[in-house]
N, C-alpha and C positions, 0 to 999 in steps of 0.2 A: 503494500499499500504505500503511495507516494503522493497522495493528496488530501489537503484538510481544509476543511472551513472554521474558520475562527471568528467567534461572534465577538464584536466589540461595539455594540449600536444602542445599546439601553442608556435610559437617563439616569439610572442609579440613584433614585430620591432615597432610598433606605440608606445609603452610604454617606449622608451628609454629615458634616461640612466638607467633605472631600471630594465632593462630584461636581461642585461648582466650577472650578477652573480646569476640569479634565473629565475625559472618560473614566470611571473607576477602574476600568482594566490597566489603564496607565500608572495607577498609584505604583510606588516603588517598595518592594519587598526586599530587605536588604541590599537596599540602594540600586535595584535592578527592576524596572517596572514589570507587573504581572505578565501583562501580554507579550512583552520582550522574554520573558522567561519560558513562557509556553511556546513561543515560535522557534526559540534557539533548541528547546528539547525536541521538538518535533524533527528540526533539520538533522539534529544529531542520531537520531534513529532513523534517517532516511525519508522523512515525510517532508519533502522540500519544495512541493508545489501548494502555495497557501493563499487563499481567498481570505483577506480580512475585511468582514462586512462592518460598515461603521455608519455612527449616525450622530446622536450628539456627541460633542467632544472630539470629533474626528482629528482634529489638528494635534491634539496630544497624543492620539495612538500612533498617528504617521510620524511624530517626533520620537516616540518609545521605540519605534521599530526601524528608525534611520540606521541603515549599516548592517543589518540583521543578515544571518544566513538565510539561503533558500531564494526561491522565486516568487516573490510575493506580489500580488495584485490586489487593489483596493476595491470594491463594491459597495455604493452607498445604498442603505434601505431606504426606498421613497418615504416611508412613512413608519412610526414605531409600532408595527402591527404583530410584535410577537417573536418568540425565537424560532418556529417553525416557518415562517415568512422569511426570517433574515436567514436561517441556514438555505432555504429555496434559492434565494438571492444569491449565494454564495456558490451553490451548486450549479448554476445554471452553465451549461457548456461541458460539465464534467461526464467523461465517457469511460470512467472507473470507479473503483470502490472508493469510498472517502471517509475521514474522522470530520465528525463535528464536536468542536470543543469551546466551550465558554473561555473567553478571554481573561476573566476576572478569576478564574481558579487557578490556584498554587497547587502543585502537586509533584510527587516524586516521579520522575522519568520512566522509573521501572513500572510505574501503573499503566503508561501510553504502551511499552512494549508488551506487556502481559495481554492489553486489551486487543493488540494488533495480532498477535501471536494466536490467540485462542479464535479470533475471529476467522483468520485466515485458516486454521485448522477445519473449524467447523462450518462456516460459510452460512451461518443464519442470514435471515434478512437484516436483522441488526443485531447490536450488542451494546450494552450499556455497562459503565462503570458504575458500581454501587458501594457504600459506605455503612457500617452500623452505626444507627443513631446514637448509643451509648446514653447518655445521661441528657441527650437533647430532645426537645419537644417535638414531635412529629408534625404538629400544627404549625411549624416554623419551614418546613421543606416539603418538597415533592418526594412523597413516600413511594419507595419501591417495595411491593410484595413479591418473594420469590419461593422457589420450591427447588432446593438445590441449588443448580446454577442457571435455572430458567426463571426468567421475568414472567409471572403470572397476573400482574396488573399494576397499574400506577394510581397514586392518589395526590390529589392537591391538598396539602394542608390537612391532613386527616387525622383522625383521633387516636389511631395506632399504627403500629408497623415498626419493623427492626431495622430497616435502611432506608436510605435517602439516595436519590440520583445525584450523581456528582457533577453531571454537566459535561460528561466526555461519552461520545458515541462513535459506533462505527456503522456504516451503512453500504448495503450492496447498492449497485447504481440503480437497479428496480425499484428500490425505496424513496425514490424521488416522488413518486406518486403520494405518497402517505404525507409527506409535506405540503404538496399542492391541494390535497383534498382536507386538509385539516378544517374542523369545523369551525374554526375562529373563536372557541371559547372552550375552557377546560371542562367537559362533562362529568369527568372522573374524580368528582368531589363527594364528602360526606353530605349527609341531608342537611340544608341549612348553610352551605357552603355558599359563596359569594364570589366565585372567580371573576376577574376583570375580562372585558371582552378582546381577549386577543389570543392570538395561535400560539399555543404553548406546544413545545415539540414532544414534550412528554405525552400529551394527547393522541399526537401521531402513532407513538409506540402502542397506546392502548388499542388504537383502531386496528393495527396488525394483529395483536392478541386476538381481538375480537373475531377476526378473520382466521385466525389458526395458525398464523405465521408463528416460527420460534423466534424469541429474542434472548439473547444470552443475557445473564446477569453476572459480571466479572467484579469479585469483591476486589477493593483497594488494598493492597498488601502495605503500601507507604503512605504517607500523608497525604491529604488531599482536603484543601481549605478553599472554601467558595468566599471570596469576598462580598459580601452581601451587607453586612453592617459594620459599622467602625470597629468594633471589638474584634473582628475577624482580622484584622490588620496586625495586632499582636501576637494572636494565634499563628498565622502564617508567617511572621517574621520569626518567632520561637522555632516552628519547624524546620523552615530553611537554614537557620544557624545551626541548629543539631546536625541538620545533614551535613553542611559544610565541615563540622566538628568530625563527624565521622568519616570523611573523604578525605581529610587533610593528614598526610603521612608524615610531615617533619616540617622544619623551619624553611622559609624561603626569605633570604635578606640579599638584597642586591647590595653591591660594592658601595654604591653612592650613599645608602643608609647609614644612620649612624645609632648606636645603642650604648650608652652610658654604663661604665662599670658599675656606678651607685644604683642603677635601676633592679628592681627585684622582679623577675619575672618568672611565672609559676607555669605556663602553658606555651604552646607553640606560636609563634610569631610569623605570617605571612605579610612582607611589607612590600610597598611600590618603591620608586626611585625617590631618592630625597626625603626618605621618612626620617624622624628624628624621635626617639625614645630618651628622654633627659635623665638628669640626677634625681634621686628620691622618688622617682615614678614606681608604682606598684601596679603590675596586671597580674590579677588573679584568673588566669584560664586565657585560652586561646584568642589570638588577636588577629584580625585582618585589617590592613590600613593601607589606602589608596596612597598613590605618589604625593608626596608635598605635606601627607599630614605629620603632626607633630603631638607629642605627649610630654611635657615638661613640668619642672617644678613641684614634684610632689603630687602630682594628679593622680588618681586612682580609679583603675578600670577593672571592674567585677568581671572578667571574661566568662564565656564567649562573647566577643564584641566585634561590630563591624563600624569601621571609622572610615569615614569617605574622602575623597581626593582634597587636599588642602584645609581639613578640620584642625583646629588649634584645641588642644585640651591643657589646661594651665593651672597653675597656683592652687593646688589642693582641690581643684574640683573632683568629685565622685559620681562614675559612670556605672550603672547597675548592670548586671550580667544580662546576657541576651538582648542588649539594645543594639540599634544600628543607628549611626549618625550621619547625614548626609554632607555634602561637599560644603566646604568653605564655611562650616559654622564655627561659633566661638564659645567657648564652655570655660567661664573665668573662676575667679577666687570663691571658694566654696559653695559654688553651685553644686546641686545634686539633681541629676538626671537619669532615668530609667524608661526604657521604652524605644519608640521610632520618630526619629525626627527628620524631616527633611533638609533640603540644601539651605544654606545662608541663615541657619537659626542661632540667635545670639542670647545666651544665657550665662548672667552674669551675678554675681555678688550674693551669695546666700540663697538663690532659688531653690525651690523643692519642686521638682514636677515629675509624674510618672503618667505615660499615658501616649498618644500620639501628636505630634507638633507638625503642621504643614510648612509650607514654604515661607522662607524670609519673616519668620515670627520673631519680634523682639520682646524678650521679657525685661521689664523693669526690675530694677533692686528689689530683691525680698518677695518676690512674687512666690506664693506657696499654694499647693493643690491638696486638699484635704482628700486622702484615700481611704480613710477608716471613719465610719460612722460611729456615733455614739451606741447604737445599738448592735454594733459588731455586724451589722447585716449588710444586704447588697442592695443597691440602688435599682429602683423600677424605673425602666427608660419608657419613653413615648417615641415610636417610631412610625411616623405616618400617621399619628393619633391612636396608635395600639400601644398597649401596655405589654412591655417584655421585660424578662428578666435574664440578662446575658449570662452564658455559662461560664464566661472568665471576663475580668476587667471590667466589671460593671460600676467599680467605683475610680476606674482611672480617668484622667482628664484629657480633653478632646478638643485641641485649639486648631481652628482652620486656617487655610492659607491667609497669608498678610495679614496677620492680625498682631496686635501688641498690647502690653499690660503696662500700666503705671507702676510705681513703688509701692510695695506693701498690698498688692491685689491678691484676693483670695478667691479661689474657685473650689466651690464645695463639691463631695463625690460624685462621679459620675455625670458631670455637666459639660456641654460642649459650648464653644465660642465660635460663631459664624465667621465667614471669610469677610475681611476687610474691616472687621469690628474691633473695638478698643475697651479694654476694662481701665478706668482711670484709677487715680491713686487711691488707695484705701478702700476700693470697693470689694465688697463680699457678694459674690454671685451665687445666689441658691438655686437659680433657674438657668436654663440654656439661653445664650445670646445669639439673637437671629444674626442674619448677615447685614452689614453696612449699618451697625450701631455702635453708637459712643455711648458708654455707661459711666456716669460720674456719680459722687456721693455730695449731698448738699451739706454742708458742717455748720452747725449753729454755734455761734460764738457769744460768751459771756464775758465781758471786760470790767473790771473792776481795779480801784485803785491798790496798791501794795506797795511796800517798802519796809524799812527796819524798824519804823514805828509799830508794826505791827508784832514786833518780838520784844517790846518793852523799852526801847531805847529813847 
């Protein structure tokens, strides 16, 4: 199999605030956009004829794929009519079996190889990658009902089930009709379900099953994370860094890199050109740092961690394990950060942040994110008006692109700050802050006479 259709056309509203300036498939995981990871993985296993279906945020997808391997062509979906319609747009003109993969899926390449292998061995009409739900709610996913390795039914946001569809499929050429004849709404829902009027690819699989066609269900042996909501960023980042840790065999230190004898390094280091690890630095685990990055003057990195090109960590800052920092960021005196930060994030002076931070965010001195509630519980989110309890990182902080904070700003657990917004000095944000908002605190002052006479002089 050499052809694939990569879907990167949806609006990604549940991914807010990270869908505003990009298509969510272009969001970086360990500093590589998710769609780029997918396309590069496909090319590595020989799937090098790739149609990328775009819609909202197309420029960000094209930028993410600039210079990628393989023969990539772009197909624009005329209207946001659903995943079956998007796959049909991408499959136009194909005369061979093909994969359909969602561009916002971050997965172990071994899952792709195994799906292709089993599909080519057994030649069903279709095959789907599935994953155990574990402790996740079936109501949040497209559920896959299986018997052995056969798919026997799909259900949209059902009330039960042990597996979910992963957004990775293999189709024979004669399955294109299933995409074309999709009913335009998900029929396979529980009683009382309210599916949106769009052509969902999973419903095409159900049509095949209803007609007695075989559909394989291949369980993912490795990680597979769908970037559906903001907390999935942290989950995907963790899984990718763990995979990097397993695959790294030893140090890679170019001649231009400098490591001070006074640095304390406990893990393996993979450095780019002209990297610097200075005196009194502590690295507690594996470290991957791109060209020009520097860690100096007592900075502490609780690896494993990924540091982007030109990033500067200095002056006793503390970076948590399984963090990834984008290019040209600055993490300064006493600042504490853990999570995912994109390019050009400035985190100075006693900041304390755990979560996800978008592009070019500027933290004012002593910005603090509360991550532990007084009741030791988890924050209940509202995603498109629906109450949800994230499986992980419900109490993390989520800062949109191009936002900033003033000195002593405080963000309470599980809150989001929108794109282009600003939390003023001394603000305590108990609620999400929408895009393009300036939030300030109004101070009431009382002035009285005062002096030495108050003390009896």
